[in-house]
N, CA, C, O and the ligand as a Tripos MOL2 file, in Angstrom:
@<TRIPOS>MOLECULE
protein
  297   295    75     0     0
PROTEIN
NO_CHARGES

@<TRIPOS>ATOM
      1 N          59.0480  -15.1190   49.6140 N.3       1 MET1
      2 CA         58.6640  -16.1570   50.5830 C.3       1 MET1
      3 C          57.5640  -15.6410   51.5060 C.2       1 MET1
      4 O          57.6680  -14.5530   52.0730 O.2       1 MET1
      5 N          56.5290  -16.4290   51.6420 N.am      2 THR2
      6 CA         55.4460  -16.0220   52.5240 C.3       2 THR2
      7 C          55.6780  -16.6020   53.9190 C.2       2 THR2
      8 O          55.9120  -17.8000   54.0740 O.2       2 THR2
      9 N          55.6110  -15.7550   54.9080 N.am      3 PRO3
     10 CA         55.7780  -16.2610   56.2750 C.3       3 PRO3
     11 C          54.6180  -17.1640   56.6470 C.2       3 PRO3
     12 O          53.5020  -16.9810   56.1610 O.2       3 PRO3
     13 N          54.8760  -18.1350   57.5060 N.am      4 PRO4
     14 CA         53.7850  -18.9960   57.9750 C.3       4 PRO4
     15 C          52.7800  -18.1940   58.7790 C.2       4 PRO4
     16 O          53.0130  -17.0330   59.1150 O.2       4 PRO4
     17 N          51.6730  -18.8230   59.0770 N.am      5 ALA5
     18 CA         50.5750  -18.1010   59.7050 C.3       5 ALA5
     19 C          50.8040  -17.8350   61.1870 C.2       5 ALA5
     20 O          49.8850  -17.9590   61.9970 O.2       5 ALA5
     21 N          52.0310  -17.4700   61.5340 N.am      6 ASP6
     22 CA         52.2340  -17.1530   62.9480 C.3       6 ASP6
     23 C          52.5820  -15.6740   63.1420 C.2       6 ASP6
     24 O          53.6270  -15.3180   63.6850 O.2       6 ASP6
     25 N          51.6730  -14.8470   62.6790 N.am      7 SER7
     26 CA         51.8540  -13.4070   62.8570 C.3       7 SER7
     27 C          51.4980  -13.0000   64.2800 C.2       7 SER7
     28 O          51.3470  -11.8170   64.5820 O.2       7 SER7
     29 N          51.3690  -13.9770   65.1320 N.am      8 ASP8
     30 CA         51.0120  -13.7190   66.5210 C.3       8 ASP8
     31 C          52.2520  -13.3210   67.3130 C.2       8 ASP8
     32 O          53.0600  -14.1670   67.6970 O.2       8 ASP8
     33 N          52.3860  -12.0310   67.5480 N.am      9 ASP9
     34 CA         53.5800  -11.5400   68.2340 C.3       9 ASP9
     35 C          53.4840  -11.6680   69.7480 C.2       9 ASP9
     36 O          54.4600  -11.4330   70.4610 O.2       9 ASP9
     37 N          52.3120  -12.0390   70.2320 N.am     10 SER10
     38 CA         52.1080  -12.0390   71.6730 C.3      10 SER10
     39 C          52.9230  -13.1480   72.3520 C.2      10 SER10
     40 O          53.2460  -13.0700   73.5370 O.2      10 SER10
     41 N          53.2470  -14.1830   71.5630 N.am     11 GLU11
     42 CA         54.0050  -15.2880   72.1470 C.3      11 GLU11
     43 C          55.3870  -15.3800   71.5100 C.2      11 GLU11
     44 O          55.5070  -15.8180   70.3660 O.2      11 GLU11
     45 N          56.4260  -14.9780   72.2260 N.am     12 PRO12
     46 CA         57.7680  -14.9960   71.6680 C.3      12 PRO12
     47 C          58.2580  -16.4200   71.4610 C.2      12 PRO12
     48 O          58.0610  -17.2870   72.3120 O.2      12 PRO12
     49 N          58.9060  -16.6530   70.3090 N.am     13 ALA13
     50 CA         59.4890  -17.9590   70.0530 C.3      13 ALA13
     51 C          60.8900  -17.9970   70.6410 C.2      13 ALA13
     52 O          61.6620  -17.0460   70.5170 O.2      13 ALA13
     53 N          61.1970  -19.1010   71.2770 N.am     14 VAL14
     54 CA         62.4750  -19.2340   71.9540 C.3      14 VAL14
     55 C          63.3370  -20.2540   71.2230 C.2      14 VAL14
     56 O          62.8930  -21.3770   70.9830 O.2      14 VAL14
     57 N          64.5660  -19.8800   70.8650 N.am     15 PRO15
     58 CA         65.4390  -20.8360   70.2000 C.3      15 PRO15
     59 C          66.0690  -21.8080   71.1950 C.2      15 PRO15
     60 O          66.6430  -21.4110   72.2100 O.2      15 PRO15
     61 N          65.9410  -23.0980   70.8680 N.am     16 ILE16
     62 CA         66.6090  -24.1310   71.6570 C.3      16 ILE16
     63 C          67.7700  -24.6400   70.8310 C.2      16 ILE16
     64 O          67.5850  -25.0880   69.7000 O.2      16 ILE16
     65 N          68.9570  -24.5750   71.3870 N.am     17 HIS17
     66 CA         70.1190  -25.0280   70.6430 C.3      17 HIS17
     67 C          70.6280  -26.3330   71.2190 C.2      17 HIS17
     68 O          70.7610  -26.4920   72.4330 O.2      17 HIS17
     69 N          70.9130  -27.2760   70.3050 N.am     18 CYS18
     70 CA         71.5100  -28.5330   70.7420 C.3      18 CYS18
     71 C          72.8400  -28.7210   70.0400 C.2      18 CYS18
     72 O          72.8760  -28.9820   68.8370 O.2      18 CYS18
     73 N          73.9250  -28.5920   70.7700 N.am     19 PRO19
     74 CA         75.2590  -28.7140   70.1750 C.3      19 PRO19
     75 C          75.5130  -30.1110   69.6300 C.2      19 PRO19
     76 O          76.2520  -30.2660   68.6580 O.2      19 PRO19
     77 N          74.9210  -31.1170   70.2280 N.am     20 ASP20
     78 CA         75.1240  -32.4970   69.7740 C.3      20 ASP20
     79 C          74.4630  -32.7400   68.4270 C.2      20 ASP20
     80 O          75.0680  -33.3120   67.5200 O.2      20 ASP20
     81 N          73.2340  -32.3060   68.3070 N.am     21 CYS21
     82 CA         72.4800  -32.5010   67.0690 C.3      21 CYS21
     83 C          72.7960  -31.3970   66.0700 C.2      21 CYS21
     84 O          72.4410  -31.4900   64.8950 O.2      21 CYS21
     85 N          73.4680  -30.3490   66.5460 N.am     22 GLU22
     86 CA         73.7340  -29.1820   65.7130 C.3      22 GLU22
     87 C          72.4470  -28.6420   65.1160 C.2      22 GLU22
     88 O          72.3650  -28.3430   63.9240 O.2      22 GLU22
     89 N          71.4560  -28.5270   65.9670 N.am     23 THR23
     90 CA         70.1810  -27.9660   65.5190 C.3      23 THR23
     91 C          69.7610  -26.8320   66.4430 C.2      23 THR23
     92 O          70.1200  -26.7830   67.6200 O.2      23 THR23
     93 N          68.9960  -25.9360   65.8680 N.am     24 THR24
     94 CA         68.3370  -24.9080   66.6600 C.3      24 THR24
     95 C          66.8820  -24.8840   66.2320 C.2      24 THR24
     96 O          66.5690  -24.6920   65.0570 O.2      24 THR24
     97 N          66.0020  -25.0810   67.1930 N.am     25 SER25
     98 CA         64.5860  -25.0250   66.8390 C.3      25 SER25
     99 C          63.9100  -23.9710   67.6840 C.2      25 SER25
    100 O          64.2500  -23.7580   68.8480 O.2      25 SER25
    101 N          62.9410  -23.3170   67.0680 N.am     26 ARG26
    102 CA         62.2080  -22.2770   67.7830 C.3      26 ARG26
    103 C          60.8670  -22.8240   68.2360 C.2      26 ARG26
    104 O          60.1090  -23.3910   67.4490 O.2      26 ARG26
    105 N          60.5940  -22.6440   69.4960 N.am     27 VAL27
    106 CA         59.3050  -23.0840   70.0200 C.3      27 VAL27
    107 C          58.6970  -21.9420   70.8240 C.2      27 VAL27
    108 O          59.4130  -21.0710   71.3170 O.2      27 VAL27
    109 N          57.3800  -21.9500   70.9530 N.am     28 PRO28
    110 CA         56.7250  -20.9110   71.7540 C.3      28 PRO28
    111 C          57.2040  -20.9680   73.1990 C.2      28 PRO28
    112 O          57.4700  -22.0400   73.7440 O.2      28 PRO28
    113 N          57.3070  -19.7990   73.7990 N.am     29 LEU29
    114 CA         57.7970  -19.6940   75.1780 C.3      29 LEU29
    115 C          57.0710  -20.6490   76.1140 C.2      29 LEU29
    116 O          57.6720  -21.2300   77.0180 O.2      29 LEU29
    117 N          55.7720  -20.8050   75.8880 N.am     30 ALA30
    118 CA         54.9580  -21.6120   76.7930 C.3      30 ALA30
    119 C          55.3700  -23.0790   76.7900 C.2      30 ALA30
    120 O          55.1400  -23.7900   77.7680 O.2      30 ALA30
    121 N          55.9830  -23.5410   75.6860 N.am     31 THR31
    122 CA         56.2890  -24.9640   75.5930 C.3      31 THR31
    123 C          57.7810  -25.2350   75.6170 C.2      31 THR31
    124 O          58.2040  -26.3730   75.4160 O.2      31 THR31
    125 N          58.5920  -24.2000   75.8600 N.am     32 VAL32
    126 CA         60.0370  -24.3720   75.7200 C.3      32 VAL32
    127 C          60.6060  -25.3850   76.7170 C.2      32 VAL32
    128 O          61.4610  -26.1920   76.3550 O.2      32 VAL32
    129 N          60.1490  -25.3500   77.9400 N.am     33 ALA33
    130 CA         60.6670  -26.2760   78.9490 C.3      33 ALA33
    131 C          60.3540  -27.7200   78.5490 C.2      33 ALA33
    132 O          61.1920  -28.6150   78.6580 O.2      33 ALA33
    133 N          59.1260  -27.9090   78.0870 N.am     34 ASP34
    134 CA         58.7020  -29.2320   77.6210 C.3      34 ASP34
    135 C          59.5390  -29.7110   76.4520 C.2      34 ASP34
    136 O          59.9800  -30.8600   76.4140 O.2      34 ASP34
    137 N          59.7530  -28.8140   75.4960 N.am     35 ALA35
    138 CA         60.4750  -29.1750   74.2790 C.3      35 ALA35
    139 C          61.9080  -29.5750   74.6060 C.2      35 ALA35
    140 O          62.4190  -30.5560   74.0660 O.2      35 ALA35
    141 N          62.5510  -28.8270   75.4770 N.am     36 VAL36
    142 CA         63.9280  -29.1450   75.8680 C.3      36 VAL36
    143 C          63.9640  -30.5070   76.5470 C.2      36 VAL36
    144 O          64.8180  -31.3430   76.2500 O.2      36 VAL36
    145 N          63.0350  -30.7140   77.4510 N.am     37 GLU37
    146 CA         63.0170  -31.9600   78.1980 C.3      37 GLU37
    147 C          62.7820  -33.1470   77.2670 C.2      37 GLU37
    148 O          63.4510  -34.1760   77.3620 O.2      37 GLU37
    149 N          61.8150  -32.9780   76.3630 N.am     38 ARG38
    150 CA         61.4840  -34.0760   75.4570 C.3      38 ARG38
    151 C          62.6600  -34.3820   74.5330 C.2      38 ARG38
    152 O          62.9860  -35.5440   74.2910 O.2      38 ARG38
    153 N          63.2850  -33.3360   74.0250 N.am     39 HIS39
    154 CA         64.4230  -33.5300   73.1280 C.3      39 HIS39
    155 C          65.5270  -34.3120   73.8420 C.2      39 HIS39
    156 O          66.0390  -35.3010   73.3180 O.2      39 HIS39
    157 N          65.8780  -33.8630   75.0170 N.am     40 ASN40
    158 CA         66.9590  -34.5170   75.7390 C.3      40 ASN40
    159 C          66.5910  -35.9380   76.1360 C.2      40 ASN40
    160 O          67.4400  -36.8300   76.1520 O.2      40 ASN40
    161 N          65.3500  -36.1360   76.4490 N.am     41 GLU41
    162 CA         64.9100  -37.4630   76.8490 C.3      41 GLU41
    163 C          64.9490  -38.4250   75.6660 C.2      41 GLU41
    164 O          65.4130  -39.5590   75.7800 O.2      41 GLU41
    165 N          64.4500  -37.9450   74.5240 N.am     42 GLN42
    166 CA         64.3400  -38.8270   73.3590 C.3      42 GLN42
    167 C          65.6830  -39.0480   72.6820 C.2      42 GLN42
    168 O          65.9360  -40.1350   72.1620 O.2      42 GLN42
    169 N          66.5400  -38.0500   72.6790 N.am     43 LEU43
    170 CA         67.7570  -38.1240   71.8730 C.3      43 LEU43
    171 C          69.0290  -38.2610   72.6960 C.2      43 LEU43
    172 O          70.0630  -38.6750   72.1720 O.2      43 LEU43
    173 N          68.9650  -37.9200   73.9670 N.am     44 HIS44
    174 CA         70.1990  -37.9060   74.7460 C.3      44 HIS44
    175 C          70.0480  -38.6020   76.0940 C.2      44 HIS44
    176 O          70.7280  -38.2660   77.0630 O.2      44 HIS44
    177 N          69.1560  -39.5650   76.1330 N.am     45 ASP45
    178 CA         68.9820  -40.3630   77.3530 C.3      45 ASP45
    179 C          68.7710  -39.5040   78.5950 C.2      45 ASP45
    180 O          69.1700  -39.8850   79.6950 O.2      45 ASP45
    181 N          68.1500  -38.3580   78.4160 N.am     46 GLY46
    182 CA         67.8390  -37.5220   79.5690 C.3      46 GLY46
    183 C          68.9670  -36.5890   79.9800 C.2      46 GLY46
    184 O          68.8220  -35.8220   80.9330 O.2      46 GLY46
    185 N          70.0990  -36.6470   79.2640 N.am     47 ASP47
    186 CA         71.1710  -35.6930   79.5660 C.3      47 ASP47
    187 C          70.7500  -34.2900   79.1250 C.2      47 ASP47
    188 O          70.0340  -34.1240   78.1370 O.2      47 ASP47
    189 N          71.2020  -33.2960   79.8670 N.am     48 GLU48
    190 CA         70.8320  -31.9230   79.5000 C.3      48 GLU48
    191 C          71.7750  -31.3860   78.4350 C.2      48 GLU48
    192 O          72.6960  -30.6200   78.7200 O.2      48 GLU48
    193 N          71.5220  -31.8060   77.2070 N.am     49 VAL49
    194 CA         72.3710  -31.3830   76.0970 C.3      49 VAL49
    195 C          71.7900  -30.1510   75.4130 C.2      49 VAL49
    196 O          72.4430  -29.1150   75.2910 O.2      49 VAL49
    197 N          70.5600  -30.2960   74.9770 N.am     50 ALA50
    198 CA         69.8960  -29.1530   74.3560 C.3      50 ALA50
    199 C          69.5020  -28.1480   75.4260 C.2      50 ALA50
    200 O          69.1030  -28.5160   76.5320 O.2      50 ALA50
    201 N          69.6210  -26.8720   75.0760 N.am     51 ARG51
    202 CA         69.2440  -25.8450   76.0560 C.3      51 ARG51
    203 C          68.9430  -24.5300   75.3590 C.2      51 ARG51
    204 O          69.2810  -24.3250   74.1930 O.2      51 ARG51
    205 N          68.3050  -23.6550   76.1000 N.am     52 VAL52
    206 CA         68.0360  -22.3170   75.5980 C.3      52 VAL52
    207 C          69.3240  -21.5080   75.7020 C.2      52 VAL52
    208 O          70.0210  -21.5560   76.7160 O.2      52 VAL52
    209 N          69.6270  -20.7720   74.6530 N.am     53 ASP53
    210 CA         70.7850  -19.8880   74.6680 C.3      53 ASP53
    211 C          70.7340  -18.9880   75.9080 C.2      53 ASP53
    212 O          69.7070  -18.3620   76.1710 O.2      53 ASP53
    213 N          71.8390  -18.9160   76.6780 N.am     54 PRO54
    214 CA         71.8390  -18.1400   77.9290 C.3      54 PRO54
    215 C          71.4420  -16.6850   77.7130 C.2      54 PRO54
    216 O          70.7080  -16.1140   78.5190 O.2      54 PRO54
    217 N          71.9240  -16.0840   76.6260 N.am     55 ASP55
    218 CA         71.5440  -14.7010   76.3290 C.3      55 ASP55
    219 C          70.0450  -14.5710   76.1820 C.2      55 ASP55
    220 O          69.4180  -13.6440   76.6930 O.2      55 ASP55
    221 N          69.4900  -15.5410   75.4590 N.am     56 VAL56
    222 CA         68.0500  -15.5140   75.2210 C.3      56 VAL56
    223 C          67.3090  -15.7690   76.5230 C.2      56 VAL56
    224 O          66.2770  -15.1560   76.7970 O.2      56 VAL56
    225 N          67.8440  -16.6740   77.3150 N.am     57 ALA57
    226 CA         67.2050  -16.9770   78.5950 C.3      57 ALA57
    227 C          67.0960  -15.7170   79.4380 C.2      57 ALA57
    228 O          66.0960  -15.5000   80.1210 O.2      57 ALA57
    229 N          68.1420  -14.8800   79.3830 N.am     58 ASP58
    230 CA         68.1210  -13.6020   80.0830 C.3      58 ASP58
    231 C          66.9640  -12.7410   79.6060 C.2      58 ASP58
    232 O          66.2180  -12.1530   80.3890 O.2      58 ASP58
    233 N          66.8480  -12.6950   78.2730 N.am     59 ARG59
    234 CA         65.7930  -11.8580   77.7020 C.3      59 ARG59
    235 C          64.4210  -12.4070   78.0550 C.2      59 ARG59
    236 O          63.4710  -11.6530   78.2630 O.2      59 ARG59
    237 N          64.3310  -13.7150   78.1190 N.am     60 ILE60
    238 CA         63.0480  -14.3200   78.4810 C.3      60 ILE60
    239 C          62.6670  -13.9070   79.8950 C.2      60 ILE60
    240 O          61.5090  -13.6050   80.1800 O.2      60 ILE60
    241 N          63.6580  -13.9010   80.7690 N.am     61 ALA61
    242 CA         63.3950  -13.4740   82.1410 C.3      61 ALA61
    243 C          62.8600  -12.0550   82.1380 C.2      61 ALA61
    244 O          61.9290  -11.7260   82.8720 O.2      61 ALA61
    245 N          63.4700  -11.2040   81.2890 N.am     62 ASP62
    246 CA         62.9990   -9.8310   81.1670 C.3      62 ASP62
    247 C          61.5700   -9.7940   80.6590 C.2      62 ASP62
    248 O          60.7130   -9.0950   81.2000 O.2      62 ASP62
    249 N          61.3310  -10.5740   79.5930 N.am     63 LEU63
    250 CA         59.9920  -10.6120   79.0070 C.3      63 LEU63
    251 C          58.9750  -11.0640   80.0370 C.2      63 LEU63
    252 O          57.8910  -10.4920   80.1540 O.2      63 LEU63
    253 N          59.3390  -12.0970   80.7800 N.am     64 ALA64
    254 CA         58.4240  -12.6230   81.7820 C.3      64 ALA64
    255 C          58.1480  -11.5630   82.8360 C.2      64 ALA64
    256 O          57.0080  -11.3750   83.2600 O.2      64 ALA64
    257 N          59.2030  -10.8730   83.2520 N.am     65 ALA65
    258 CA         59.0430   -9.8190   84.2510 C.3      65 ALA65
    259 C          58.1290   -8.7270   83.7150 C.2      65 ALA65
    260 O          57.2680   -8.2080   84.4250 O.2      65 ALA65
    261 N          58.3390   -8.3870   82.4280 N.am     66 GLU66
    262 CA         57.5220   -7.3710   81.7950 C.3      66 GLU66
    263 C          56.0630   -7.8180   81.7790 C.2      66 GLU66
    264 O          55.1420   -7.0470   82.0470 O.2      66 GLU66
    265 N          55.9000   -9.0890   81.4550 N.am     67 ASP67
    266 CA         54.5710   -9.6700   81.3910 C.3      67 ASP67
    267 C          53.8520   -9.5380   82.7270 C.2      67 ASP67
    268 O          52.6490   -9.2820   82.7820 O.2      67 ASP67
    269 N          54.6000   -9.7140   83.7810 N.am     68 LEU68
    270 CA         54.0120   -9.6590   85.1130 C.3      68 LEU68
    271 C          53.8990   -8.2310   85.6190 C.2      68 LEU68
    272 O          53.3820   -7.9780   86.7060 O.2      68 LEU68
    273 N          54.4030   -7.2860   84.7950 N.am     69 GLY69
    274 CA         54.3220   -5.8910   85.1960 C.3      69 GLY69
    275 C          55.3850   -5.4920   86.2040 C.2      69 GLY69
    276 O          55.2840   -4.4450   86.8430 O.2      69 GLY69
    277 N          56.4090   -6.3340   86.3430 N.am     70 LEU70
    278 CA         57.4300   -6.0500   87.3530 C.3      70 LEU70
    279 C          58.3360   -4.8930   86.9520 C.2      70 LEU70
    280 O          58.9800   -4.2650   87.7920 O.2      70 LEU70
    281 N          58.3710   -4.6220   85.6330 N.am     71 LEU71
    282 CA         59.2710   -3.5680   85.1660 C.3      71 LEU71
    283 C          58.5500   -2.2370   84.9890 C.2      71 LEU71
    284 O          59.1570   -1.2450   84.5850 O.2      71 LEU71
    285 N          57.2740   -2.2190   85.2860 N.am     72 ASP72
    286 CA         56.5160   -0.9910   85.1020 C.3      72 ASP72
    287 C          57.0340    0.1160   86.0120 C.2      72 ASP72
    288 O          57.2010   -0.0680   87.2180 O.2      72 ASP72
    289 N          57.2810    1.2670   85.4000 N.am     73 GLY73
    290 CA         57.6960    2.4290   86.1770 C.3      73 GLY73
    291 C          59.0600    2.2710   86.8120 C.2      73 GLY73
    292 O          59.3900    2.9840   87.7590 O.2      73 GLY73
    293 N          59.8600    1.3440   86.3020 N.am     74 ALA74
    294 CA         61.1860    1.1380   86.8880 C.3      74 ALA74
    295 C          62.1120    2.2780   86.4930 C.2      74 ALA74
    296 O          63.2780    2.2910   86.8870 O.2      74 ALA74
    297 ZN         70.0420  -33.0480   70.5670 Zn       75 ZN75
@<TRIPOS>BOND
     1     1     2 1
     2     2     3 1
     3     3     4 2
     4     3     5 am
     5     5     6 1
     6     6     7 1
     7     7     8 2
     8     7     9 am
     9     9    10 1
    10    10    11 1
    11    11    12 2
    12    11    13 am
    13    13    14 1
    14    14    15 1
    15    15    16 2
    16    15    17 am
    17    17    18 1
    18    18    19 1
    19    19    20 2
    20    19    21 am
    21    21    22 1
    22    22    23 1
    23    23    24 2
    24    23    25 am
    25    25    26 1
    26    26    27 1
    27    27    28 2
    28    27    29 am
    29    29    30 1
    30    30    31 1
    31    31    32 2
    32    31    33 am
    33    33    34 1
    34    34    35 1
    35    35    36 2
    36    35    37 am
    37    37    38 1
    38    38    39 1
    39    39    40 2
    40    39    41 am
    41    41    42 1
    42    42    43 1
    43    43    44 2
    44    43    45 am
    45    45    46 1
    46    46    47 1
    47    47    48 2
    48    47    49 am
    49    49    50 1
    50    50    51 1
    51    51    52 2
    52    51    53 am
    53    53    54 1
    54    54    55 1
    55    55    56 2
    56    55    57 am
    57    57    58 1
    58    58    59 1
    59    59    60 2
    60    59    61 am
    61    61    62 1
    62    62    63 1
    63    63    64 2
    64    63    65 am
    65    65    66 1
    66    66    67 1
    67    67    68 2
    68    67    69 am
    69    69    70 1
    70    70    71 1
    71    71    72 2
    72    71    73 am
    73    73    74 1
    74    74    75 1
    75    75    76 2
    76    75    77 am
    77    77    78 1
    78    78    79 1
    79    79    80 2
    80    79    81 am
    81    81    82 1
    82    82    83 1
    83    83    84 2
    84    83    85 am
    85    85    86 1
    86    86    87 1
    87    87    88 2
    88    87    89 am
    89    89    90 1
    90    90    91 1
    91    91    92 2
    92    91    93 am
    93    93    94 1
    94    94    95 1
    95    95    96 2
    96    95    97 am
    97    97    98 1
    98    98    99 1
    99    99   100 2
   100    99   101 am
   101   101   102 1
   102   102   103 1
   103   103   104 2
   104   103   105 am
   105   105   106 1
   106   106   107 1
   107   107   108 2
   108   107   109 am
   109   109   110 1
   110   110   111 1
   111   111   112 2
   112   111   113 am
   113   113   114 1
   114   114   115 1
   115   115   116 2
   116   115   117 am
   117   117   118 1
   118   118   119 1
   119   119   120 2
   120   119   121 am
   121   121   122 1
   122   122   123 1
   123   123   124 2
   124   123   125 am
   125   125   126 1
   126   126   127 1
   127   127   128 2
   128   127   129 am
   129   129   130 1
   130   130   131 1
   131   131   132 2
   132   131   133 am
   133   133   134 1
   134   134   135 1
   135   135   136 2
   136   135   137 am
   137   137   138 1
   138   138   139 1
   139   139   140 2
   140   139   141 am
   141   141   142 1
   142   142   143 1
   143   143   144 2
   144   143   145 am
   145   145   146 1
   146   146   147 1
   147   147   148 2
   148   147   149 am
   149   149   150 1
   150   150   151 1
   151   151   152 2
   152   151   153 am
   153   153   154 1
   154   154   155 1
   155   155   156 2
   156   155   157 am
   157   157   158 1
   158   158   159 1
   159   159   160 2
   160   159   161 am
   161   161   162 1
   162   162   163 1
   163   163   164 2
   164   163   165 am
   165   165   166 1
   166   166   167 1
   167   167   168 2
   168   167   169 am
   169   169   170 1
   170   170   171 1
   171   171   172 2
   172   171   173 am
   173   173   174 1
   174   174   175 1
   175   175   176 2
   176   175   177 am
   177   177   178 1
   178   178   179 1
   179   179   180 2
   180   179   181 am
   181   181   182 1
   182   182   183 1
   183   183   184 2
   184   183   185 am
   185   185   186 1
   186   186   187 1
   187   187   188 2
   188   187   189 am
   189   189   190 1
   190   190   191 1
   191   191   192 2
   192   191   193 am
   193   193   194 1
   194   194   195 1
   195   195   196 2
   196   195   197 am
   197   197   198 1
   198   198   199 1
   199   199   200 2
   200   199   201 am
   201   201   202 1
   202   202   203 1
   203   203   204 2
   204   203   205 am
   205   205   206 1
   206   206   207 1
   207   207   208 2
   208   207   209 am
   209   209   210 1
   210   210   211 1
   211   211   212 2
   212   211   213 am
   213   213   214 1
   214   214   215 1
   215   215   216 2
   216   215   217 am
   217   217   218 1
   218   218   219 1
   219   219   220 2
   220   219   221 am
   221   221   222 1
   222   222   223 1
   223   223   224 2
   224   223   225 am
   225   225   226 1
   226   226   227 1
   227   227   228 2
   228   227   229 am
   229   229   230 1
   230   230   231 1
   231   231   232 2
   232   231   233 am
   233   233   234 1
   234   234   235 1
   235   235   236 2
   236   235   237 am
   237   237   238 1
   238   238   239 1
   239   239   240 2
   240   239   241 am
   241   241   242 1
   242   242   243 1
   243   243   244 2
   244   243   245 am
   245   245   246 1
   246   246   247 1
   247   247   248 2
   248   247   249 am
   249   249   250 1
   250   250   251 1
   251   251   252 2
   252   251   253 am
   253   253   254 1
   254   254   255 1
   255   255   256 2
   256   255   257 am
   257   257   258 1
   258   258   259 1
   259   259   260 2
   260   259   261 am
   261   261   262 1
   262   262   263 1
   263   263   264 2
   264   263   265 am
   265   265   266 1
   266   266   267 1
   267   267   268 2
   268   267   269 am
   269   269   270 1
   270   270   271 1
   271   271   272 2
   272   271   273 am
   273   273   274 1
   274   274   275 1
   275   275   276 2
   276   275   277 am
   277   277   278 1
   278   278   279 1
   279   279   280 2
   280   279   281 am
   281   281   282 1
   282   282   283 1
   283   283   284 2
   284   283   285 am
   285   285   286 1
   286   286   287 1
   287   287   288 2
   288   287   289 am
   289   289   290 1
   290   290   291 1
   291   291   292 2
   292   291   293 am
   293   293   294 1
   294   294   295 1
   295   295   296 2
@<TRIPOS>SUBSTRUCTURE
     1 MET1         2 RESIDUE 1 A MET
     2 THR2         6 RESIDUE 1 A THR
     3 PRO3        10 RESIDUE 1 A PRO
     4 PRO4        14 RESIDUE 1 A PRO
     5 ALA5        18 RESIDUE 1 A ALA
     6 ASP6        22 RESIDUE 1 A ASP
     7 SER7        26 RESIDUE 1 A SER
     8 ASP8        30 RESIDUE 1 A ASP
     9 ASP9        34 RESIDUE 1 A ASP
    10 SER10       38 RESIDUE 1 A SER
    11 GLU11       42 RESIDUE 1 A GLU
    12 PRO12       46 RESIDUE 1 A PRO
    13 ALA13       50 RESIDUE 1 A ALA
    14 VAL14       54 RESIDUE 1 A VAL
    15 PRO15       58 RESIDUE 1 A PRO
    16 ILE16       62 RESIDUE 1 A ILE
    17 HIS17       66 RESIDUE 1 A HIS
    18 CYS18       70 RESIDUE 1 A CYS
    19 PRO19       74 RESIDUE 1 A PRO
    20 ASP20       78 RESIDUE 1 A ASP
    21 CYS21       82 RESIDUE 1 A CYS
    22 GLU22       86 RESIDUE 1 A GLU
    23 THR23       90 RESIDUE 1 A THR
    24 THR24       94 RESIDUE 1 A THR
    25 SER25       98 RESIDUE 1 A SER
    26 ARG26      102 RESIDUE 1 A ARG
    27 VAL27      106 RESIDUE 1 A VAL
    28 PRO28      110 RESIDUE 1 A PRO
    29 LEU29      114 RESIDUE 1 A LEU
    30 ALA30      118 RESIDUE 1 A ALA
    31 THR31      122 RESIDUE 1 A THR
    32 VAL32      126 RESIDUE 1 A VAL
    33 ALA33      130 RESIDUE 1 A ALA
    34 ASP34      134 RESIDUE 1 A ASP
    35 ALA35      138 RESIDUE 1 A ALA
    36 VAL36      142 RESIDUE 1 A VAL
    37 GLU37      146 RESIDUE 1 A GLU
    38 ARG38      150 RESIDUE 1 A ARG
    39 HIS39      154 RESIDUE 1 A HIS
    40 ASN40      158 RESIDUE 1 A ASN
    41 GLU41      162 RESIDUE 1 A GLU
    42 GLN42      166 RESIDUE 1 A GLN
    43 LEU43      170 RESIDUE 1 A LEU
    44 HIS44      174 RESIDUE 1 A HIS
    45 ASP45      178 RESIDUE 1 A ASP
    46 GLY46      182 RESIDUE 1 A GLY
    47 ASP47      186 RESIDUE 1 A ASP
    48 GLU48      190 RESIDUE 1 A GLU
    49 VAL49      194 RESIDUE 1 A VAL
    50 ALA50      198 RESIDUE 1 A ALA
    51 ARG51      202 RESIDUE 1 A ARG
    52 VAL52      206 RESIDUE 1 A VAL
    53 ASP53      210 RESIDUE 1 A ASP
    54 PRO54      214 RESIDUE 1 A PRO
    55 ASP55      218 RESIDUE 1 A ASP
    56 VAL56      222 RESIDUE 1 A VAL
    57 ALA57      226 RESIDUE 1 A ALA
    58 ASP58      230 RESIDUE 1 A ASP
    59 ARG59      234 RESIDUE 1 A ARG
    60 ILE60      238 RESIDUE 1 A ILE
    61 ALA61      242 RESIDUE 1 A ALA
    62 ASP62      246 RESIDUE 1 A ASP
    63 LEU63      250 RESIDUE 1 A LEU
    64 ALA64      254 RESIDUE 1 A ALA
    65 ALA65      258 RESIDUE 1 A ALA
    66 GLU66      262 RESIDUE 1 A GLU
    67 ASP67      266 RESIDUE 1 A ASP
    68 LEU68      270 RESIDUE 1 A LEU
    69 GLY69      274 RESIDUE 1 A GLY
    70 LEU70      278 RESIDUE 1 A LEU
    71 LEU71      282 RESIDUE 1 A LEU
    72 ASP72      286 RESIDUE 1 A ASP
    73 GLY73      290 RESIDUE 1 A GLY
    74 ALA74      294 RESIDUE 1 A ALA
    75 ZN75       297 GROUP 0 **** ****
């Protein structure tokens, strides 16, 4: 199997899990908030059903901190 043309490691993909739809989709970090909002709006009348896995959300916070250089020399 050939991977799709997203060998771009600079942008981490974030899994969004929706227990109602029983789906998990990966979207780029930059669009994750939008994707969650749109999913919930279109499929769940704006209820916050779909969400980023809490464990992953933690890691994203770390990644973001790293990105900002907050973890340098810690
Ligand atoms: Zn859903």
